[in-house]
C-alpha positions as CSV (number, residue, x, y, z in Angstrom):
1,M,0.0,0.0,0.0
2,W,2.8,2.5,0.9
3,K,4.4,1.9,-2.5
4,L,1.2,2.8,-4.2
5,I,1.0,6.1,-2.1
6,V,4.5,7.0,-3.0
7,I,3.9,6.2,-6.7
8,Y,0.5,7.8,-7.3
9,L,0.5,10.8,-4.9
10,P,3.0,12.8,-7.0
11,A,0.7,12.4,-10.0
12,L,-2.3,13.4,-8.0
13,A,-0.4,16.4,-6.6
14,T,0.4,17.5,-10.2
15,L,-3.3,17.6,-11.0
16,L,-4.5,19.3,-7.8
17,A,-1.8,21.8,-7.3
18,P,-2.9,25.5,-7.5
19,P,-1.7,27.1,-10.8
20,N,0.2,29.8,-8.8
21,C,2.4,27.1,-7.3
22,I,3.5,25.5,-10.6
23,A,6.3,28.1,-11.2
24,Q,7.7,27.5,-7.7
25,G,7.4,23.8,-7.6
26,I,4.4,21.5,-7.5
27,F,5.3,18.9,-4.9
28,N,8.1,18.0,-2.5
29,L,9.1,14.4,-2.0
30,I,10.3,14.1,1.6
31,L,12.3,11.6,3.7
32,L,12.5,11.7,7.5
33,P,15.6,9.7,8.6
34,D,15.0,7.7,11.8
35,P,17.7,6.7,14.3
36,F,15.9,3.3,14.6
37,S,16.0,2.6,10.8
38,C,12.2,3.3,10.5
39,H,12.8,6.0,7.8
40,Q,9.5,7.7,6.8
41,V,8.7,8.9,3.3
42,G,6.1,11.3,2.1
43,L,4.9,14.1,0.0
44,E,4.0,17.8,0.4
45,I,2.0,20.1,-1.8
46,A,1.6,23.9,-1.6
47,V,-2.0,24.9,-1.0
48,S,-1.3,28.7,-0.9
49,D,1.7,31.0,-1.1
50,N,2.5,30.4,2.6
51,N,1.0,27.0,3.3
52,R,1.6,23.4,2.4
53,L,0.1,20.1,3.4
54,G,1.8,16.8,3.6
55,L,1.6,13.0,4.1
56,L,4.4,11.2,5.8
57,G,4.6,7.6,7.0
58,V,6.0,4.2,7.4
59,A,4.4,0.7,7.6
60,A,5.3,-2.3,9.7
61,C,9.0,-1.3,10.3
62,K,10.8,-4.0,12.3
63,S,13.1,-2.4,14.9
64,N,13.7,-1.9,18.6
65,R,12.1,1.5,18.5
66,P,10.3,2.7,21.7
67,T,7.3,5.0,21.8
68,F,9.7,7.5,23.5
69,G,12.9,7.3,25.5
70,S,15.4,4.4,25.2
71,P,14.9,1.0,23.6
72,H,15.0,-2.2,25.7
73,P,17.4,-4.9,24.5
74,D,14.9,-7.7,25.0
75,I,12.0,-6.1,23.0
76,D,11.4,-5.8,19.3
77,N,8.8,-3.6,17.7
78,S,6.8,-3.4,14.5
79,F,6.2,0.3,14.1
80,S,3.7,2.1,11.7
81,R,2.8,5.8,11.4
82,L,0.8,8.0,9.2
83,L,1.1,11.8,9.8
84,L,-0.6,14.8,8.1
85,P,1.7,17.8,8.6
86,W,0.5,21.4,7.8
87,T,3.4,23.9,7.4
88,Y,3.0,27.6,7.6
89,T,5.8,30.0,6.6
90,R,6.0,33.8,6.7
91,N,7.6,33.7,3.3
92,S,6.7,31.5,0.4
93,A,6.1,27.8,1.0
94,W,9.1,26.8,-1.0
95,T,11.8,29.4,0.1
96,D,14.2,29.7,3.0
97,S,12.3,30.7,6.1
98,F,11.1,29.9,9.6
99,F,7.9,27.9,10.0
100,I,5.4,26.4,12.4
101,K,4.1,22.9,11.7
102,P,1.0,21.4,13.5
103,I,0.8,17.6,12.8
104,I,-2.0,15.1,13.3
105,G,-1.7,11.4,12.8
106,R,-1.9,7.9,14.0
107,E,0.8,5.5,15.0
108,S,0.9,1.9,16.2
109,H,3.4,-0.3,17.9
110,R,3.6,-4.1,18.3
111,F,6.1,-4.8,21.0
112,R,7.3,-8.4,21.6
113,S,9.7,-9.6,24.2
114,K,12.1,-12.6,24.0
115,K,9.9,-14.4,26.6
116,G,6.7,-14.0,24.6
117,S,5.1,-11.0,26.3
118,N,3.5,-8.6,23.8
119,A,1.7,-5.3,23.6
120,E,-0.2,-3.8,20.7
121,V,-0.9,-0.1,21.1
122,V,-2.4,2.6,18.9
123,F,-2.0,6.3,19.5
124,M,-3.5,9.4,18.0
125,D,-0.5,11.7,17.4
126,Y,-0.8,15.5,18.0
127,T,2.4,17.5,17.5
128,V,3.5,21.1,17.2
129,Q,6.9,21.9,15.8
130,A,8.8,25.0,14.7
131,G,12.0,25.3,12.7
132,Y,13.8,26.5,9.6
133,Q,13.8,25.3,6.0
134,W,16.4,25.8,3.3
135,F,15.6,25.4,-0.5
136,W,18.2,25.2,-3.2
137,K,17.6,26.1,-6.9
138,N,18.1,22.4,-8.0
139,G,15.1,21.4,-5.7
140,F,17.0,19.9,-2.9
141,N,15.8,21.1,0.6
142,I,16.4,20.5,4.2
143,T,14.0,21.2,7.1
144,T,15.1,21.2,10.8
145,S,12.5,21.3,13.5
146,G,11.7,20.6,17.1
147,G,8.6,20.6,19.3
148,L,6.3,18.6,21.5
149,A,4.3,15.5,20.7
150,Y,1.2,14.3,22.5
151,L,0.4,10.6,22.0
152,A,-3.1,9.8,23.1
153,R,-3.7,6.1,23.5
154,S,-6.8,4.9,21.6
155,R,-6.4,1.1,21.8
156,L,-4.3,-1.3,23.9
157,K,-4.0,-5.1,23.9
158,K,-1.3,-6.5,26.3
159,T,-0.3,-10.0,27.4
160,I,2.5,-10.5,29.9
161,T,4.0,-14.0,30.5
162,S,4.3,-15.3,34.0
163,D,8.1,-15.4,34.0
164,E,8.7,-12.0,32.4
165,D,11.5,-9.7,33.7
166,Q,10.3,-6.6,35.7
167,S,12.3,-4.3,33.4
168,V,10.3,-5.6,30.4
169,I,7.0,-5.1,32.2
170,R,8.0,-1.5,33.1
171,F,9.0,-0.8,29.5
172,L,5.7,-2.2,28.2
173,D,3.7,-0.2,30.8
174,D,5.6,3.0,30.1
175,N,5.5,2.7,26.3
176,T,1.8,1.9,26.0
177,E,0.6,4.9,28.1
178,T,-0.6,8.3,26.8
179,N,2.5,10.6,27.0
180,V,4.0,13.9,26.0
181,H,7.6,14.1,24.8
182,A,9.9,16.4,23.0
183,G,11.1,15.6,19.5
184,I,13.6,16.9,17.0
185,G,14.1,16.0,13.4
186,V,15.7,16.8,10.0
187,I,13.7,16.2,6.8
188,L,15.4,15.9,3.4
189,G,13.3,16.8,0.4
190,W,13.4,17.2,-3.4
191,L,11.0,19.8,-4.9
192,F,9.6,19.2,-8.3
């Protein structure tokens, strides 16, 4: 499914982009590198001179990625996320400038321990970030940002084995609760 989104969304963006954006670029393919190798890909389109909307995600990435904080050596995770970022800049959507970026989305984690304990949790993701973006004439761009994320748990299914380690139980408890945490990131893009 993700491959279809990445293939067909640029074509859709070309058809839906406002005419005043065509001279400056129609869509921006983006990559959010992840320290846990769950790199997220997406697309942004300009919806006005100062605003753009995006779609960013990853599906079923196998890693030791926690919800927040540090990973646990005895727990693996299958991580999925779909985010809808809205970026507002004081200058043009596709030029060097400061920005603010509210983001809404959904993410899920399937944690599994070596002893067979597991937890499946789904969060609604509400984030506000601010940062700076750089655009080069060849289309390459870099965005740096930081802010706060609020993960509101919407579903949880957890099974703990009778012989599970206390550190694993604490990790699963902490990483399946609603939480607020800080986040920073760098997004690489290519504007077409």
